[in-house]
C-alpha positions as a Python dict, from the first residue, in 0.01 Angstrom:
ca = {
    (1, 'X'): (0, 0, 0),
    (2, 'X'): (-154, -241, 253),
    (3, 'X'): (156, -466, 238),
    (4, 'X'): (378, -166, 308),
    (5, 'X'): (159, -62, 598),
    (6, 'X'): (175, -417, 746),
    (7, 'X'): (553, -439, 724),
    (8, 'X'): (602, -93, 851),
    (9, 'X'): (406, -156, 1164),
    (10, 'X'): (489, -525, 1210),
    (11, 'X'): (638, -475, 1552),
    (12, 'X'): (320, -307, 1684),
    (13, 'X'): (102, -582, 1531),
    (14, 'X'): (314, -852, 1696),
    (15, 'X'): (280, -676, 2032),
    (16, 'X'): (-93, -658, 2001),
    (17, 'X'): (-116, -1021, 1891),
    (18, 'X'): (101, -1130, 2187),
    (19, 'X'): (-117, -925, 2430),
    (20, 'X'): (-432, -1093, 2306),
    (21, 'X'): (-282, -1439, 2331),
    (22, 'X'): (-157, -1360, 2687),
    (23, 'X'): (-508, -1260, 2797),
    (24, 'X'): (-654, -1579, 2647),
    (25, 'X'): (-391, -1791, 2815),
    (26, 'X'): (-451, -1622, 3147),
    (27, 'X'): (-828, -1688, 3124),
    (28, 'X'): (-761, -2057, 3042),
    (29, 'X'): (-519, -2101, 3334),
    (30, 'X'): (-759, -1928, 3571),
    (31, 'X'): (-1044, -2160, 3452),
    (32, 'X'): (-830, -2466, 3501),
    (33, 'X'): (-708, -2378, 3848),
    (34, 'X'): (-1042, -2274, 4003),
    (35, 'X'): (-1373, -2448, 4063),
    (36, 'X'): (-1706, -2333, 3941),
    (37, 'X'): (-1803, -2216, 4293),
    (38, 'X'): (-1483, -2010, 4332),
    (39, 'X'): (-1539, -1849, 3999),
    (40, 'X'): (-1898, -1761, 4087),
    (41, 'X'): (-1783, -1607, 4423),
    (42, 'X'): (-1519, -1402, 4230),
    (43, 'X'): (-1780, -1277, 3989),
    (44, 'X'): (-2005, -1175, 4275),
    (45, 'X'): (-1724, -991, 4449),
    (46, 'X'): (-1635, -815, 4123),
    (47, 'X'): (-1988, -722, 4059),
    (48, 'X'): (-2039, -582, 4413),
    (49, 'X'): (-1716, -389, 4386),
    (50, 'X'): (-1826, -235, 4050),
    (51, 'X'): (-2162, -141, 4194),
    (52, 'X'): (-2006, 13, 4498),
    (53, 'X'): (-1768, 210, 4278),
    (54, 'X'): (-2048, 323, 4056),
    (55, 'X'): (-2249, 446, 4354),
    (56, 'X'): (-1943, 628, 4480),
    (57, 'X'): (-1883, 794, 4141),
    (58, 'X'): (-2246, 902, 4124),
    (59, 'X'): (-2236, 1049, 4476),
    (60, 'X'): (-1917, 1242, 4402),
    (61, 'X'): (-2063, 1371, 4078),
    (62, 'X'): (-2363, 1511, 4269),
    (63, 'X'): (-2125, 1710, 4475),
    (64, 'X'): (-1911, 1821, 4180),
    (65, 'X'): (-1887, 2176, 4044),
    (66, 'X'): (-2043, 2068, 3713),
    (67, 'X'): (-2355, 1942, 3898),
    (68, 'X'): (-2374, 2269, 4087),
    (69, 'X'): (-2368, 2482, 3775),
    (70, 'X'): (-2609, 2252, 3581),
    (71, 'X'): (-2853, 2239, 3869),
    (72, 'X'): (-2866, 2616, 3881),
    (73, 'X'): (-2925, 2618, 3505),
    (74, 'X'): (-3214, 2368, 3549),
    (75, 'X'): (-3021, 2087, 3369),
    (76, 'X'): (-3012, 2223, 3010),
    (77, 'X'): (-3037, 1948, 2738),
    (78, 'X'): (-3089, 1689, 3016),
    (79, 'X'): (-2731, 1715, 3125),
    (80, 'X'): (-2627, 1648, 3484),
    (81, 'X'): (-2288, 1642, 3641),
    (82, 'X'): (-2199, 1281, 3561),
    (83, 'X'): (-2324, 1299, 3205),
    (84, 'X'): (-2133, 1613, 3136),
    (85, 'X'): (-1801, 1475, 3286),
    (86, 'X'): (-1847, 1149, 3088),
    (87, 'X'): (-1916, 1333, 2757),
    (88, 'X'): (-1633, 1577, 2793),
    (89, 'X'): (-1389, 1316, 2936),
    (90, 'X'): (-1470, 1062, 2671),
    (91, 'X'): (-1435, 1330, 2390),
    (92, 'X'): (-1097, 1450, 2523),
    (93, 'X'): (-981, 1093, 2561),
    (94, 'X'): (-1079, 1020, 2198),
    (95, 'X'): (-894, 1327, 2079),
    (96, 'X'): (-583, 1243, 2269),
    (97, 'X'): (-590, 885, 2150),
    (98, 'X'): (-649, 972, 1787),
    (99, 'X'): (-420, 1280, 1752),
    (100, 'X'): (-153, 1207, 2014),
    (101, 'X'): (-130, 845, 2120),
    (102, 'X'): (-160, 685, 1776),
    (103, 'X'): (100, 912, 1611),
    (104, 'X'): (343, 842, 1899),
    (105, 'X'): (286, 458, 1868),
    (106, 'X'): (331, 475, 1492),
    (107, 'X'): (636, 691, 1515),
    (108, 'X'): (485, 984, 1333),
    (109, 'X'): (565, 1254, 1600),
    (110, 'X'): (577, 1603, 1447),
    (111, 'X'): (466, 1959, 1479),
    (112, 'X'): (113, 1866, 1404),
    (113, 'X'): (107, 1625, 1703),
    (114, 'X'): (231, 1902, 1935),
    (115, 'X'): (-20, 2153, 1795),
    (116, 'X'): (-304, 1903, 1840),
    (117, 'X'): (-195, 1840, 2200),
    (118, 'X'): (-192, 2207, 2286),
    (119, 'X'): (-532, 2259, 2126),
    (120, 'X'): (-675, 1972, 2323),
    (121, 'X'): (-537, 2112, 2642),
    (122, 'X'): (-695, 2452, 2554),
    (123, 'X'): (-1024, 2281, 2487),
    (124, 'X'): (-1007, 2090, 2816),
    (125, 'X'): (-940, 2412, 2999),
    (126, 'X'): (-1234, 2588, 2832),
    (127, 'X'): (-1460, 2297, 2940),
    (128, 'X'): (-1356, 2297, 3311),
    (129, 'X'): (-1637, 2385, 3555),
    (130, 'X'): (-1372, 2477, 3821),
    (131, 'X'): (-1203, 2737, 3598),
    (132, 'X'): (-1396, 3063, 3651),
    (133, 'X'): (-1303, 3207, 3308),
    (134, 'X'): (-1387, 2888, 3111),
    (135, 'X'): (-1635, 2882, 2826),
    (136, 'X'): (-1852, 2635, 3023),
    (137, 'X'): (-1885, 2882, 3313),
    (138, 'X'): (-1965, 3165, 3071),
    (139, 'X'): (-2241, 2974, 2909),
    (140, 'X'): (-2386, 2850, 3241),
    (141, 'X'): (-2397, 3207, 3382),
    (142, 'X'): (-2583, 3325, 3069),
    (143, 'X'): (-2826, 3023, 3085),
    (144, 'X'): (-2883, 3086, 3462),
    (145, 'X'): (-2943, 3460, 3399),
    (146, 'X'): (-3189, 3378, 3116),
    (147, 'X'): (-3386, 3128, 3331),
    (148, 'X'): (-3400, 3378, 3617),
    (149, 'X'): (-3520, 3649, 3368),
    (150, 'X'): (-3800, 3414, 3256),
    (151, 'X'): (-3885, 3332, 3616),
    (152, 'X'): (-3911, 3698, 3707),
    (153, 'X'): (-4143, 3750, 3398),
    (154, 'X'): (-4373, 3476, 3537),
    (155, 'X'): (-4367, 3652, 3880),
    (156, 'X'): (-4503, 3956, 3698),
    (157, 'X'): (-4763, 3735, 3532),
    (158, 'X'): (-4859, 3605, 3874),
    (159, 'X'): (-4914, 3958, 3986),
    (160, 'X'): (-5144, 4028, 3689),
    (161, 'X'): (-5336, 3702, 3719),
    (162, 'X'): (-5395, 3752, 4093),
    (163, 'X'): (-5550, 4099, 4019),
    (164, 'X'): (-5769, 3958, 3732),
    (165, 'X'): (-5882, 3654, 3940),
    (166, 'X'): (-5981, 3866, 4237),
    (167, 'X'): (-6165, 4131, 4022),
    (168, 'X'): (-6372, 3850, 3867),
    (169, 'X'): (-6476, 3717, 4206),
    (170, 'X'): (-6825, 3778, 4325),
    (171, 'X'): (-6777, 3692, 4685),
    (172, 'X'): (-6632, 3936, 4940),
    (173, 'X'): (-6389, 3695, 5105),
    (174, 'X'): (-6092, 3528, 4921),
    (175, 'X'): (-5982, 3174, 4927),
    (176, 'X'): (-5621, 3202, 4845),
    (177, 'X'): (-5570, 2828, 4787),
    (178, 'X'): (-5843, 2815, 4528),
    (179, 'X'): (-5709, 3128, 4350),
    (180, 'X'): (-5351, 2992, 4329),
    (181, 'X'): (-5485, 2655, 4201),
    (182, 'X'): (-5691, 2826, 3928),
    (183, 'X'): (-5397, 3016, 3791),
    (184, 'X'): (-5133, 2740, 3823),
    (185, 'X'): (-5188, 2615, 3464),
    (186, 'X'): (-5063, 2946, 3315),
    (187, 'X'): (-4702, 2890, 3436),
    (188, 'X'): (-4410, 2693, 3285),
    (189, 'X'): (-4103, 2791, 3483),
    (190, 'X'): (-4289, 2819, 3809),
    (191, 'X'): (-4516, 2517, 3756),
    (192, 'X'): (-4298, 2285, 3982),
    (193, 'X'): (-4279, 2550, 4253),
    (194, 'X'): (-4650, 2600, 4242),
    (195, 'X'): (-4708, 2225, 4271),
    (196, 'X'): (-4487, 2210, 4575),
    (197, 'X'): (-4661, 2514, 4721),
    (198, 'X'): (-5012, 2366, 4675),
    (199, 'X'): (-4908, 2027, 4800),
    (200, 'X'): (-4758, 2183, 5113),
    (201, 'X'): (-5051, 2421, 5177),
    (202, 'X'): (-5246, 2185, 5409),
    (203, 'X'): (-4954, 2000, 5589),
    (204, 'X'): (-4841, 2050, 5948),
    (205, 'X'): (-4633, 2362, 5860),
    (206, 'X'): (-4917, 2555, 5727),
    (207, 'X'): (-4966, 2794, 5426),
    (208, 'X'): (-4742, 3070, 5571),
    (209, 'X'): (-4439, 2848, 5585),
    (210, 'X'): (-4517, 2713, 5233),
    (211, 'X'): (-4537, 3066, 5106),
    (212, 'X'): (-4215, 3153, 5272),
    (213, 'X'): (-4042, 2866, 5092),
    (214, 'X'): (-4204, 2967, 4776),
    (215, 'X'): (-4076, 3326, 4811),
    (216, 'X'): (-3731, 3198, 4896),
    (217, 'X'): (-3719, 2997, 4578),
    (218, 'X'): (-3835, 3297, 4365),
    (219, 'X'): (-3557, 3505, 4519),
    (220, 'X'): (-3631, 3861, 4436),
    (221, 'X'): (-3749, 4176, 4630),
    (222, 'X'): (-4065, 4199, 4412),
    (223, 'X'): (-4144, 3835, 4482),
    (224, 'X'): (-4104, 3894, 4860),
    (225, 'X'): (-4347, 4185, 4846),
    (226, 'X'): (-4596, 3998, 4648),
    (227, 'X'): (-4585, 3692, 4879),
    (228, 'X'): (-4632, 3919, 5178),
    (229, 'X'): (-4956, 4037, 5022),
    (230, 'X'): (-5071, 3686, 4931),
    (231, 'X'): (-5024, 3583, 5295),
    (232, 'X'): (-5290, 3838, 5400),
    (233, 'X'): (-5551, 3756, 5126),
    (234, 'X'): (-5751, 3518, 5342),
    (235, 'X'): (-5777, 3774, 5622),
    (236, 'X'): (-5876, 4086, 5427),
    (237, 'X'): (-6172, 4180, 5208),
    (238, 'X'): (-6164, 4172, 4836),
    (239, 'X'): (-6146, 4551, 4789),
    (240, 'X'): (-5857, 4578, 5042),
    (241, 'X'): (-5665, 4298, 4859),
    (242, 'X'): (-5702, 4470, 4530),
    (243, 'X'): (-5589, 4797, 4668),
    (244, 'X'): (-5277, 4629, 4808),
    (245, 'X'): (-5197, 4463, 4480),
    (246, 'X'): (-5256, 4762, 4264),
    (247, 'X'): (-5047, 4967, 4485),
    (248, 'X'): (-4749, 4755, 4381),
    (249, 'X'): (-4810, 4829, 4010),
    (250, 'X'): (-4530, 5083, 3961),
    (251, 'X'): (-4271, 4862, 4135),
    (252, 'X'): (-4364, 4565, 3918),
    (253, 'X'): (-4368, 4775, 3601),
    (254, 'X'): (-4009, 4895, 3659),
    (255, 'X'): (-3911, 4545, 3745),
    (256, 'X'): (-4059, 4411, 3420),
    (257, 'X'): (-3884, 4678, 3211),
    (258, 'X'): (-3549, 4594, 3374),
    (259, 'X'): (-3613, 4223, 3334),
    (260, 'X'): (-3685, 4271, 2961),
    (261, 'X'): (-3360, 4463, 2916),
    (262, 'X'): (-3175, 4181, 3099),
    (263, 'X'): (-3321, 3912, 2880),
    (264, 'X'): (-3235, 4104, 2561),
    (265, 'X'): (-2877, 4142, 2686),
    (266, 'X'): (-2851, 3772, 2777),
    (267, 'X'): (-2986, 3668, 2431),
    (268, 'X'): (-2731, 3899, 2263),
    (269, 'X'): (-2448, 3742, 2467),
    (270, 'X'): (-2566, 3386, 2389),
    (271, 'X'): (-2604, 3455, 2019),
    (272, 'X'): (-2262, 3623, 2021),
    (273, 'X'): (-2081, 3308, 2147),
    (274, 'X'): (-2030, 3156, 1800),
    (275, 'X'): (-1890, 3488, 1675),
    (276, 'X'): (-1652, 3511, 1970),
    (277, 'X'): (-1550, 3151, 1924),
    (278, 'X'): (-1480, 3214, 1558),
    (279, 'X'): (-1263, 3513, 1643),
    (280, 'X'): (-1074, 3304, 1903),
    (281, 'X'): (-1013, 3024, 1647),
    (282, 'X'): (-896, 3281, 1390),
    (283, 'X'): (-651, 3436, 1640),
    (284, 'X'): (-531, 3097, 1745),
    (285, 'X'): (-475, 2985, 1386),
    (286, 'X'): (-280, 3306, 1316),
    (287, 'X'): (-51, 3233, 1615),
    (288, 'X'): (3, 2883, 1499),
    (289, 'X'): (101, 3011, 1146),
    (290, 'X'): (347, 3262, 1298),
    (291, 'X'): (505, 2996, 1530),
    (292, 'X'): (531, 2752, 1234),
    (293, 'X'): (694, 3017, 1004),
    (294, 'X'): (941, 3122, 1272),
    (295, 'X'): (1029, 2758, 1340),
    (296, 'X'): (1090, 2695, 967),
    (297, 'X'): (1303, 3016, 924),
    (298, 'X'): (1517, 2919, 1226),
    (299, 'X'): (1561, 2566, 1098),
    (300, 'X'): (1670, 2693, 752),
    (301, 'X'): (1906, 2959, 901),
    (302, 'X'): (2085, 2682, 1104),
    (303, 'X'): (2132, 2486, 777),
}
């Protein structure tokens, strides 16, 4: 069997062997015609060129659509734009090489090769960040919605913790910075935003600007209303602050109910992705079977 394989692909083996020898010969000729200093300068130029191209690729990836989606989704699984493009590009290249290029080189082109090529194209289309109806965009939208739902849940928690913290205070005046610092450890999604808020509290811009940036990052009407109350905590008495916060109770309750419904819907959509993918594969397989049967029938009818 091995001898048959060698003789069957002898031309390809000869080409590969000649290519390797040509590369070795080129290296030897280059080493003989250049000095050590020239070779070192060439290596430095090549290294600088590679480094420059690498930085250019990184900068371009930071401005890519994949980076934009993954940044909004808080980089799930540690993926960023360049990692995603490298993984998907490498996987597609492997599939094309294994299922398309090798069969062509070995002269084994058939219907299976064409079907594999079409399937790879469909997979590449589904993985495109630029295609609005791709599977990648669908998953990213659901991940972003789920992340926003958890963030809004923590905004509701911030509202409750503020009321509890102020109710337990024995002094009449409120120190907003100390209150926010005490409740910071209860948050996961908002932990980074809280850290930025507290670190920017005493800088030149002042606490109001820091709270405005915090509200902008939270990005909801309930958050805007809550931050507007937090801005006044240092200037009002404890009882007045509690009245303001408790007056927002109905609004936050409705918001939390809607947020819970949204999270349940998102989880249902995410858990339904494998089922939808299975249905798609079944339909695709059915179409492939029909096309193959029609092709066979037409071929037999011509004979």
